[in-house]
C-alpha positions, 0 to 999 in steps of 0.5 A, a space after each residue: 756442364 749444361 747439355 747443348 740443345 741440338 735443335 737450337 744449334 741446328 736452327 742457328 746453322 740453317 738460318 746462318 746458311 740462308 743468310 749467307 746464300 742470300 748475300 751470295 745471290 745479291 752479290 752475284 746479281 749486283 756485280 758478277 752478272 753485269 761484269 760477265 755480259 749482263 743478265 740476258 746472257 743467263 737464260 735462267 736469270 729473273 730479269 727479262 728483256 723489257 726489264 733491262 731495256 727499262 734500266 738502260 732507258 732510265 740511266 740514259 734519261 737520267 743523264 739527259 735530265 741532269 744536263 737539261 737536254 730536252 729530248 722528246 720521244 720520236 719512236 714511231 712504234 712507241 708513239 703508236 702504242 700511246 693511242 687508246 686503241 693500241 693500248 687496249 689491244 696490247 693490254 690483252 697480251 702484255 704480262 709485264 706492265 713495268 715497261 709496256 710502251 717504251 720497251 718495244 719489240 725492237 732493240 732501238 728507241 728513237 728520240 728527237 732533239 733540237 740541235 740548238 739544245 744539244 750544242 749547249 750541253 757538250 759534256 753530255 757525250 762524255 758523261 754518257 761514255 763514263 756511264 758505259 755508253 758507246 757512241 756511233 756518231 754520224 755527221 754530214 754537211 749543213 745544207 743551211 750553209 750551202 748556197 749558189 755562192 759557196 756550195 760549202 757547208 761544215 759538218 754537223 751532227 745528224 744521228 747519234 746512236 748510244 748503246 750500253 756495254 754488256 747488254 747484248 742480244 741476237 737479232 737476225 743472226 748478229 749480236 746487237 745491244 738490247 737497247 740502243 738509244 737513237 738521237 735524231 738531230 732536228 735543225 731549224 730551216 729558213 722556212 720555219 720548219 724542222 729538218 733532219 739529215 739522212 743517215 749514211 755510214 762511212 766505209 770505216 764505220 762498224 755496220 754491226 753497231 746497230 740493226 740499221 734496217 730497223 731504224 725509222 729515220 735516216 733513209 732520207 732527209 726529212 722535214 717536219 712542222 715544229 711539234 708542240 711537246 708535253 712532259 708526261 710519265 711513261 713506264 714510270 719515266 719522265 718523257 716529252 712527247 708530241 702533243 698531237 701524236 697522230 699528226 706527228 706520225 702522219 708527218 713522219 710517214 710523209 717526211 721525205 725531203 729533197 734538197 735543192 740541186 745547188 751545184 746544177 743550179 749554179 752551173 745553169 746560172 753561169 750559162 743563163 744569168 738570172 734576171 736582176 731587173 726591178 721587175 724580176 725582183 718584184 715578181 719574186 717577191 709577189 710570187 713568194 707572197 702568193 705561195 705563202 698564202 696558198 700554203 696557208 689557205 690549203 693547209 687550213 683545208 687540209 688539202 695537199 698540193 705540189 708546185 707544178 709546171 713552170 714553178 716546179 721547173 724553176 725549183 729543179 733547174 735553178 733553185 728559184 722561180 722563172 721570173 718571165 713566167 709571171 705565174 705560180 703553178 700548183 697541182 692537186 689530186 682531184 680526190 683532194 678537191 673540196 667545194 670550198 676551195 674557191 671561197 677560201 681563196 677569196 677570203 684570203 684576198 685572191 680573186 677568181 680569174 677563171 674556172 674551166 671543166 668540172 670535177 669529173 673532167 679537166 677541172 682547172 682554177 685560176 686566181 689573181 693576186 697583185 697581178 700574179 696568177 695562181 694556176 691550180 691544175 687538178 690531176 686525175 689517176 688513170 692506170 700507170 699515169 696521171 693527167 691534168 686537163 686544159 681548156 681553150 676558152 674561145 674555142 672550147 677545145 680540150 687538152 690533156 697532159 700526161 705524167 708518169 705516176 709519182 709520190 710527193 716529197 718536201 722541198 724548200 722554195 723561196 724560203 717556204 716548205 712546199 711539196 714537189 714530185 719526188 721523181 722530179 726529173 721524170 716529171 719535168 722531162 714529161 712536161 718539157 722534154 729532154 731540152 728542159 735545161 734550156 730556157 724557152 721564153 716563147 712557150 705555147 701551153 697548147 703545143 709546146 709541152 712534150 706531153 700534150 694531146 688534144 682531148 676533144 671539145 666541150 659541148 657548146 651548150 655546156 660552155 656557160 657552166 664549164 668555161 667561166 671567165 671572170 
């Protein structure tokens, strides 16, 4: 009987044992860890937070691709990382190149989607839930269906939050999904801009579903120009991003939108019916044209403006313009003044009616278009207040109108996207007093405003320069 080679037998046993151990390790990684809550629950597991985030995003984006859902990256932190400077800074500290942009330090990644695209893929949610995603669905009234006539609006999807079962981390002492995918719905508004609604949790909703304090969108409603999108590859995943990322991020920072106060406007118009005469309708048409030209002209110059004085009062009080005012009023901070404003408006077809004051003090411009006047008031910052000036041409007397400081929001007037003071009521009350809700046709700009005060006179020797009437 031949002798058994002990070395060969021992080697065979070692090889068999190694194969068996490798099989067990593969089985444990592929099946057991996920069933027990995911790889992050084991502190010694080889997968990192970023690796798991990447896997979750890969699964979600694969679903979106399957259903032809054109999501685009709207996450402010991830988009910021796409700038060349941010990437250079990040490369110094990141040791995990597999997911260095989409896998941020936050457990939430935001995507935008045109609501019309979502409506064509109703099976997406069911498919996501089949893949293990949980959904928190936030809906709200559709402001496009609200009007002075109906004040109604059906509920539409505003924000969807998806999280994948089993991938859990601690954030601020609470358990959260490692990678929440947040979908922000963008709706087309009549002013040819995109709008998203606010994020409001109902009382019966799970407030631990997501770290809501980390969310970029939803504190307020927002308004955006339609971004041009490009398809690119980020972290080995196909993702759409805005072509002009810097512009998109600037818009996101200043996107807050104020809806017209339809309920209050309807009540006002019940007390004071709107003028429906041919002259009033003609003024509204001309005012809209003038406001559109103003928006285009100042937009090309990158000069932000807001509707002011009677135009702002009309939007706030009655969701329209005051037909008997016969002008359009806007405000611009003097820090945004550019010498080529006059030339730009002349090229747009407007004629300069008067120019009062100077850049250092009480500058005011007035243009004329189709017998409707555009008044541009320049505002000066002074401590806790801002002010604009006024000049009486025949006497050289100066006036000053003081307002509390304010920030700017977007709004819609005459189907155009325009800015208004976010603190609109404070702004209106400062100018028109506590009786602002009562129409006053006999208005004297030198004495009627609540915030007007005398501010001296222009030296007669400077009138030719400071008081120019055309």
